[in-house]
C-alpha positions, 0 to 999 in steps of 0.5 A: 141240261145244255143251256147250262154249259159253260164255254170250256165244256162247249169246247170240250164237246166238239173236240170230242164229237163228230156232230156239230151243235147249233142253236136257232130261234123260230126265225132260223136265226143263228144265236151268238153263243153257238158260233165255236161249235159251228165253223167245223163243218161250214168253216164260216167263224161269225155267224151273227147275222147268219140265217140258217137257210141262207148258210145252207142255200136252200131253194125258196120252196124248202126255205117256206117249208121249213118256215111252215115247220118252224112256225108249227113248232113255236106255236105249240100246238101240235105235239112236238114230237109230230112237229119235229117229225115233219122237219126234214133230217137230210141235207146237201151242203156243197159237196156234203151231205149232212144229217140233221137231229132237232131238239126243242129247248123250252124255258123255265116256263115251259115254253118254246124257246129255242132249236137245238140242232145235232148235224152231222156229216153222213157223206161217207156212210151215204155213199157206203150204203149206196155202194153196198145197195149197188153190190146188192143189185149186181149180184142179183143181176148176175144170178141170172143175166139172162132173165135181166137182158128180158127184163131190160128190153120189157123196161124200154118197151115200157119208157117207150109206152110211157112217153107216147102216153104222155104225149095222149095225155094219158095220164091214168095209164103212164101211173099204171105202167110206172107201178109195174116197171117200179115192181120190176126194179125192186126184183133186181133189188135196184133199189136207187131207180126204184125210188127215183120212180116212186118219187116221179109217182108222187108228181101231179103230172108225170112229164117227158122229162121224167121219164127220161130222168128214169132211163137216164138212170137206168143207162147211166148203171149200164155205162157203169157196170159195163165190163162187169155186165158185159151188156152194151148200153141201149139206145131207145128210137122212135123205132125201138127193136131189141137185138134177136137171140140166135133162136129168134134168128133160126125160128125164121127158117122154118120153111127150110128146116125138118119137121121134128127140127123146127119143133124142137127148136121151138119148144126150147125156145118157149121153155126159155121164155117161161123159164125167164118169166117164172124166175121173175114172178118168183123173185117177185114173190120172196121179195115182198115177202121179206120186206113185209116180213112174211113167211110163204112158198110160192110154187108155179104149176105148169100143165104142160104149157107149150105157147109162147109166153112172151106173146102175154109178157104184158100180163105177166108183168102186171101178174106180179101185182096181185101177188104183191097183194096177196102177200101183203094183204092175203098172207097173214103174218106168223103169229095170226096164222099160228092162232087161227091153226095155220101153218105158219107159212102162207102158201101162194100158188100159180096155176097154168092151163093150157087148151086149144082155144084158152090160157087161164091162169089161176093165182091162190093163197090160203091167207085172211081173204078179201075184206068185204066191209073194208072194200065197202067202206072204202068205196063208198067213201071215195064216192065211188059207188053208192051204198045201195048199188054196193048192196045189189052187186053180185058177190063176183062184181063186189070182189072186183071192187078191188080193181077200181082206180084209185082204191086202195086199203092200205093206210100207209103208201110205200113202194109197194102198196098204198095208191090202188094203181096196180091192181087197176092196171091188171084189169086193164091189161087182162079186159083190154089188151088180151080181151080176156076175163077176170073171176074172183072167188074168197072167203074169210080165213080160207083165201082168195082165188084169181081165175084168168082166162085168156083167149088164144 
């Protein structure tokens, strides 16, 4: 094994591999016989008095966490792989990004003896990955630049709203808005910015500085790619305004235009807005289905909608949470669907109907339906409702429990689900912002239907 290699063999390794090997003990001290392997990356020839934590110039909280991890490893109570997985895998050292793989070396008595660290310089690899993500984002943006400009308007309006809610100490609204922003960023494959939002969501308190960091990251992206995107750098002020489109200005001339011309321009204007909104919802469905490896067919049925849907922009932005849920929780994977004699491609349909007094949206999927037993288990587990109270609820009210803040049936938290924030944001927007209502119908293995009624 590695412990039995002599100096010549160690030298042969260091000359022929791109990784560096370091042995450390429980206290993080670098063991003497690893010196020859370490100066390749760190530029230090004598490691006798070095501690690995100080070598990486870690912050106090990082050092405390690593020491805690090492204690867990060497106490050897928890399975080794679990404790090793607790260790961070990537560190920033000066101008290098170092990836570190750790293995536990045991003595002949099978007791933990030391740790072997295999360190690789991943700086160029990380840069290449970031360049690839940036290129994907640019391709996505350029494929529909007008839609992206519409998205930018919403982005800055929502970040401005975030600041107001922080000042008003409304962290619930802050988290709901952040969750919506994160989903919208994913539509354009702005993964670096989306990951930043995801990290901020993990904070116990979201501050003005956190929101400003999101704005700054967006401004940096726009500035870096200004020549390609041809979008002016935007600045948010207390009286935020977005440059009016030519059609907006023409519509202000209504008294001076013949009625038929005005109607024609207004219809074109409404159609442009509809197209932007529908494209956004379609991209949202396609992206989440690709990430979750689900085969879906997303369809929008527009029954002669002839109103300015921009008035309901916040509704459509939050509707993406329901589309995400339909893909993640509703539509089964292909194997499961085939076993139930369903088509392997799941169907999600959004239908829009306009009447004199209302706008109705019907979102329907043919998936597995809402698991009411799991909903009951979660709401009782989180003390959101008592068992008897749950049993006495009407069926539609039981379904509406999915909108409770903090409720999620997903065990694993990722960028798309697990926080129980998105759906509560949907209900808040429908009932409080637009004074509307929502009804839910769901049947096991048949699917779920959301019917949203918005007064005009």
